[in-house]
C-alpha positions as CSV (number, residue, x, y, z in Angstrom):
1,M,-6.8,54.5,28.0
2,P,-8.9,51.3,27.6
3,H,-7.1,48.1,28.2
4,A,-7.6,44.5,27.6
5,A,-8.2,42.3,30.7
6,I,-8.6,38.6,31.4
7,R,-11.7,38.0,33.5
8,K,-11.6,34.3,33.9
9,L,-9.0,31.7,32.9
10,T,-9.7,28.0,32.6
11,L,-7.1,25.4,32.1
12,T,-7.8,21.8,31.1
13,A,-5.0,19.2,31.2
14,F,-2.4,22.0,30.7
15,R,1.0,21.3,32.1
16,S,0.8,20.6,35.9
17,Y,-2.8,21.5,36.0
18,P,-5.4,18.6,35.4
19,S,-8.0,21.4,35.8
20,A,-7.8,25.0,37.1
21,Q,-9.8,28.1,37.0
22,V,-9.1,31.6,38.2
23,S,-11.3,34.7,38.1
24,V,-9.8,38.2,38.3
25,E,-10.7,41.9,38.1
26,D,-9.1,44.8,36.3
27,G,-5.9,45.4,38.2
28,P,-2.5,43.6,38.2
29,V,-2.3,39.9,39.1
30,V,0.4,38.4,41.3
31,L,1.1,34.8,41.4
32,T,3.5,33.5,44.1
33,G,4.6,30.2,45.3
34,P,7.7,28.0,45.5
35,N,9.9,27.3,42.5
36,G,8.3,24.5,40.4
37,A,4.8,25.2,41.7
38,G,3.4,26.0,38.2
39,K,3.5,29.8,38.1
40,T,5.1,30.1,34.7
41,N,2.6,27.5,33.4
42,I,-0.3,30.0,34.1
43,L,1.6,32.7,32.1
44,E,2.4,30.2,29.3
45,A,-1.3,29.4,29.1
46,L,-2.1,33.1,28.7
47,S,0.5,33.4,26.1
48,F,-1.4,31.0,23.9
49,L,-4.1,33.7,23.5
50,S,-1.8,35.0,20.8
51,P,-0.2,33.5,17.7
52,G,2.8,31.3,17.9
53,R,4.1,28.7,20.2
54,G,3.8,30.5,23.6
55,L,6.4,32.1,25.8
56,R,8.3,28.8,26.1
57,R,8.2,28.0,22.3
58,A,7.2,24.5,23.2
59,Q,6.1,21.7,20.9
60,L,2.3,21.5,21.2
61,G,2.4,17.8,22.0
62,E,4.6,18.4,25.0
63,I,2.2,20.6,26.9
64,G,-0.7,18.4,27.9
65,H,-1.0,17.1,31.5
66,R,0.4,13.6,31.4
67,A,-0.8,11.0,33.9
68,P,2.0,8.8,35.4
69,G,2.8,6.0,32.9
70,A,0.6,7.4,30.2
71,A,1.8,7.2,26.6
72,G,1.2,9.4,23.6
73,E,0.5,13.1,23.3
74,P,-2.4,14.3,25.6
75,P,-4.9,16.9,24.5
76,W,-5.0,20.3,26.4
77,A,-7.1,23.4,26.2
78,V,-7.0,27.0,27.5
79,S,-10.1,29.2,27.6
80,A,-10.4,32.8,28.7
81,L,-13.2,35.3,29.2
82,V,-11.7,38.5,28.0
83,E,-12.7,42.1,28.0
84,G,-11.0,43.0,24.8
85,A,-10.9,45.7,22.1
86,L,-14.4,44.5,20.7
87,G,-16.0,44.0,24.1
88,E,-16.4,40.8,26.1
89,V,-15.4,37.6,24.3
90,R,-14.4,34.0,25.1
91,L,-11.3,33.0,23.4
92,G,-10.2,29.3,23.4
93,T,-7.3,27.3,22.1
94,G,-6.1,23.8,22.5
95,Y,-4.3,20.8,21.0
96,D,-6.0,17.9,19.3
97,P,-3.5,15.0,18.9
98,V,-5.9,12.8,17.0
99,Q,-7.0,15.0,14.1
100,E,-4.6,15.5,11.1
101,G,-1.5,14.3,13.1
102,G,-2.0,16.8,15.9
103,V,-3.3,20.3,15.4
104,R,-3.9,23.5,17.4
105,R,-7.5,24.6,17.3
106,C,-8.8,28.0,18.1
107,R,-12.3,29.4,18.9
108,I,-13.9,32.7,19.5
109,D,-17.2,32.6,21.4
110,G,-17.4,28.9,20.7
111,E,-17.1,29.2,16.9
112,P,-14.0,27.9,15.1
113,A,-11.4,30.5,14.1
114,P,-8.9,29.9,11.3
115,S,-5.9,30.5,13.5
116,A,-4.8,32.4,16.7
117,N,-4.1,35.4,14.4
118,A,-7.9,36.1,14.9
119,F,-7.3,36.7,18.6
120,L,-5.3,39.8,17.7
121,D,-8.6,41.6,17.0
122,H,-9.4,41.3,20.6
123,L,-6.2,41.6,22.6
124,K,-2.4,41.8,22.4
125,V,-0.3,39.7,24.8
126,L,3.3,40.7,25.5
127,W,5.8,38.9,27.8
128,L,9.1,39.1,29.5
129,T,10.7,35.9,30.9
130,P,14.0,35.0,32.5
131,E,15.0,33.1,29.4
132,M,15.2,36.4,27.6
133,D,17.8,37.8,30.0
134,G,20.5,36.5,27.6
135,L,19.0,38.1,24.6
136,F,21.8,40.5,24.0
137,L,24.5,37.9,24.4
138,G,22.8,35.1,22.4
139,P,22.8,34.4,18.8
140,P,21.1,36.7,16.2
141,G,18.3,34.3,15.8
142,D,17.0,35.0,19.3
143,R,16.9,38.7,18.6
144,R,15.1,38.1,15.3
145,R,12.4,36.1,17.0
146,Y,12.2,38.8,19.7
147,L,11.9,41.5,17.0
148,D,9.3,39.5,15.2
149,R,7.2,39.3,18.3
150,L,7.4,43.1,18.7
151,V,6.3,43.6,15.1
152,L,3.5,41.1,15.4
153,A,1.9,43.1,18.2
154,V,1.4,46.0,15.8
155,D,1.1,44.2,12.5
156,G,-1.0,41.1,12.7
157,A,0.0,39.8,9.2
158,H,3.7,39.8,10.0
159,G,3.8,36.3,11.4
160,T,2.2,35.0,8.2
161,R,4.8,36.7,6.1
162,V,7.7,35.5,8.2
163,N,6.4,31.9,8.0
164,G,5.9,32.2,4.2
165,L,9.5,33.5,3.8
166,E,10.9,30.6,5.7
167,R,8.9,28.1,3.6
168,A,10.1,29.8,0.4
169,L,13.7,29.7,1.5
170,R,13.4,26.1,2.3
171,S,12.1,25.4,-1.1
172,R,14.9,27.4,-2.7
173,N,17.6,25.6,-0.6
174,R,16.1,22.2,-1.6
175,L,16.0,23.1,-5.3
176,L,19.7,24.2,-5.1
177,E,20.6,20.9,-3.4
178,E,18.7,18.9,-6.0
179,N,20.1,21.0,-8.9
180,G,16.6,22.1,-9.8
181,S,15.9,23.9,-13.0
182,A,16.6,27.7,-13.4
183,R,12.8,28.1,-14.2
184,F,11.7,26.7,-10.9
185,L,14.5,28.7,-9.0
186,D,13.4,31.9,-10.8
187,A,9.8,31.3,-9.6
188,V,10.8,30.6,-6.0
189,E,13.3,33.4,-5.8
190,H,10.5,35.8,-7.1
191,E,8.4,34.8,-4.0
192,V,11.4,35.0,-1.7
193,A,12.2,38.5,-2.8
194,E,8.6,39.7,-2.4
195,L,8.4,38.2,1.2
196,A,11.8,39.3,2.2
197,V,11.2,43.0,1.3
198,A,7.8,42.9,3.1
199,V,9.3,41.2,6.2
200,A,12.3,43.7,6.3
201,A,10.1,46.7,5.7
202,A,7.7,45.7,8.5
203,R,10.7,45.3,10.9
204,L,12.2,48.6,9.9
205,E,8.9,50.4,10.4
206,T,8.4,48.9,13.9
207,V,12.0,49.7,14.9
208,A,11.5,53.3,13.7
209,R,8.2,53.6,15.6
210,L,9.6,52.1,18.7
211,G,12.6,54.4,18.6
212,A,10.3,57.4,18.3
213,E,8.2,56.1,21.2
214,I,11.3,55.7,23.3
215,A,12.6,59.2,22.4
216,A,9.2,60.8,23.2
217,H,9.1,59.3,26.7
218,R,12.9,59.5,27.4
219,D,13.6,60.3,31.0
220,D,17.3,60.4,31.9
221,A,16.4,60.0,35.6
222,S,14.6,56.7,34.9
223,L,16.0,53.6,36.5
224,F,15.3,51.8,33.2
225,P,17.7,53.2,30.7
226,F,16.5,54.1,27.3
227,A,17.6,51.9,24.4
228,E,18.8,52.8,20.9
229,L,17.8,50.3,18.2
230,A,19.1,49.5,14.7
231,L,18.8,46.7,12.2
232,D,21.8,45.1,10.6
233,G,20.8,43.3,7.3
234,A,21.5,43.6,3.6
235,V,17.8,44.0,2.6
236,E,17.2,46.6,5.3
237,R,20.2,48.6,4.1
238,L,18.7,48.6,0.5
239,I,15.2,49.6,1.7
240,A,16.7,52.6,3.4
241,V,17.8,54.1,0.2
242,H,15.6,52.5,-2.6
243,P,11.9,52.0,-3.4
244,A,10.6,48.6,-2.4
245,L,10.1,47.3,-5.9
246,E,13.6,48.2,-6.8
247,V,14.8,46.3,-3.7
248,E,12.9,43.3,-4.8
249,D,14.6,43.4,-8.1
250,R,18.1,43.9,-6.5
251,Y,17.6,41.1,-4.1
252,R,16.2,38.8,-6.7
253,A,19.3,39.4,-8.8
254,L,21.5,38.8,-5.8
255,L,19.9,35.5,-5.2
256,R,20.3,34.5,-8.8
257,D,24.0,35.5,-8.8
258,N,24.6,33.7,-5.4
259,R,23.2,30.4,-6.5
260,P,26.6,28.6,-6.8
261,R,27.8,30.0,-3.4
262,D,24.5,29.1,-1.7
263,R,24.5,25.6,-3.2
264,A,27.9,25.0,-1.9
265,A,26.9,26.3,1.6
266,G,23.6,24.4,1.6
267,R,21.7,27.6,2.6
268,T,20.8,31.1,1.5
269,L,23.6,33.4,2.8
270,E,21.9,36.8,2.3
271,G,18.6,38.0,3.4
272,P,16.3,39.1,6.3
273,H,16.4,35.6,7.7
274,L,19.9,36.5,8.9
275,T,19.2,40.1,10.1
276,D,20.3,41.1,13.6
277,L,18.8,43.6,16.0
278,S,21.3,45.9,17.5
279,V,20.5,47.4,20.9
280,S,22.6,49.9,22.7
281,H,22.5,51.7,26.2
282,G,21.4,55.1,25.0
283,E,22.8,57.2,27.8
284,K,26.2,55.4,27.8
285,Q,26.4,54.8,24.1
286,L,27.4,51.2,24.8
287,P,26.3,48.1,23.0
288,A,23.9,46.1,25.2
289,A,26.1,43.0,25.0
290,R,28.8,45.0,26.8
291,C,26.6,46.3,29.6
292,S,26.4,44.7,33.0
293,T,23.9,41.9,33.7
294,G,21.8,44.3,35.7
295,E,21.9,47.0,33.0
296,Q,20.9,44.4,30.4
297,K,17.8,43.4,32.5
298,S,16.8,47.0,33.0
299,L,17.2,47.7,29.3
300,L,14.9,44.8,28.5
301,I,12.3,46.0,31.0
302,G,12.5,49.5,29.6
303,L,12.1,48.1,26.0
304,T,9.1,46.0,27.2
305,L,7.4,49.1,28.7
306,S,8.1,51.2,25.6
307,H,6.7,48.5,23.3
308,A,3.6,48.2,25.4
309,R,3.1,52.0,25.1
310,L,3.6,51.8,21.4
311,V,1.0,49.0,21.1
312,A,-1.4,51.1,23.2
313,S,-1.0,54.2,21.1
314,M,-1.3,52.4,17.8
315,Q,-4.3,50.2,18.7
316,G,-6.0,52.5,21.2
317,F,-6.1,49.6,23.6
318,S,-3.4,48.6,26.2
319,P,-2.0,45.1,25.9
320,I,-1.8,42.4,28.6
321,L,1.7,42.0,30.0
322,L,3.2,38.8,31.3
323,L,6.1,39.3,33.5
324,D,7.7,36.1,34.7
325,D,10.0,36.4,37.8
326,V,10.9,39.9,36.6
327,V,11.0,41.5,40.0
328,A,13.2,38.9,41.8
329,Y,16.5,40.5,41.1
330,L,15.4,44.1,41.1
331,D,16.3,46.3,44.0
332,A,13.5,48.0,46.0
333,A,13.8,51.3,44.0
334,R,13.5,49.5,40.6
335,R,10.6,47.4,41.9
336,T,8.7,50.5,42.8
337,G,9.7,52.2,39.5
338,L,8.4,49.1,37.6
339,F,5.1,49.1,39.5
340,E,4.7,52.9,39.0
341,A,5.3,52.5,35.3
342,L,2.7,49.7,35.0
343,A,0.2,51.9,36.8
344,R,0.8,54.7,34.3
345,L,0.4,52.3,31.4
346,G,-2.9,51.0,32.7
347,A,-2.3,47.5,31.3
348,Q,-3.3,44.4,33.1
349,A,0.0,42.8,34.2
350,W,0.3,39.2,35.4
351,M,3.5,38.8,37.5
352,T,5.1,35.8,39.2
353,G,7.6,35.5,41.9
354,A,8.6,33.1,44.8
355,D,8.6,35.9,47.4
356,P,5.2,37.7,48.1
357,T,7.1,40.5,49.9
358,A,8.7,41.4,46.6
359,F,5.3,42.8,45.6
360,S,4.5,44.7,48.8
361,A,4.8,48.0,47.1
362,L,2.3,47.1,44.4
363,D,-1.1,48.7,45.1
364,G,-4.4,47.2,44.1
365,A,-3.1,43.8,43.0
366,E,-5.0,40.6,43.2
367,R,-2.8,37.9,44.8
368,F,-2.9,34.2,44.3
369,E,-0.9,31.4,45.9
370,V,0.2,28.7,43.5
371,A,0.9,25.1,44.5
372,P,1.4,22.1,42.3
373,G,-1.8,21.7,40.3
374,T,-3.7,24.3,42.2
375,I,-4.1,28.0,42.4
376,G,-6.0,30.0,45.1
377,R,-6.4,33.5,46.5
378,A,-3.5,34.4,48.8
């Protein structure tokens, strides 16, 4: 299957890199070097070739390379020559701290793009980082954000809907706090209900598709156990048994009835902004939160691979994978299993690690040594 590939990456004033450039071919890319050398910074730069705030979810003004003693928010830029779904293209993004109080700008072949959503026509970027290791034990909000990244990779409009829902909910909460008129509340709740059902439906559809992908490639002998997924949310439960328009009406009525309770709470107490993603170890029929640390990591890797296959099958083009320090705590068998799975997937994977020998079983990889502010071939 065709796959997206980064051919050249250029960083300007990004994190620890005043300036850096790396050119690569088709295969996997391995970045090694001591802790703190800047390996994750390179993956973060690549993650900005997709919508959102990158794999660290950083504030844009915190990312620029800052000279000692310098004040203010420095600008930064990331540019990449990409072999994507529509052919070769140059994608660029960066932060302008001067214009309009600080904005992210995006370009495609040198021409302004309205947002990073336009990058999705050319490539999809998925990632797995050590910060995600606690996903199954953390708060529901972490799992919702994870789920929304899964959805965004197959439904480019999902992020816009989620952001719209969050804005509409903030408006409703503010009206409740200020004892706004029923007419204004009716209007805002009409918008909330429309967006809530659209967001919940997109999540349900992606979970169903991902579940089918997992089932189709289930291998009980795999070292990465298969996951079973479900959504826990009031709107999702309604969508399962009622048409979308009816669910909108029901949720709208619920919001209206709950105004006194929500006003007292200072927030909206029902809706997809509170939905949780439930993940279980399929073979053991055990909630992921009750699995061992190693099992949780293996479940996450398996989910990432399954999601990458789903993206490839739906888009006809394999995504780019960013795997930050993923192999460090895997035994030799699981490392080999991961490398073999990546080879079958055919996606360009960028991987980091402190120990170069951890990647000795990875064939055909381009290897780079990272030191503070520099990157060179190993």
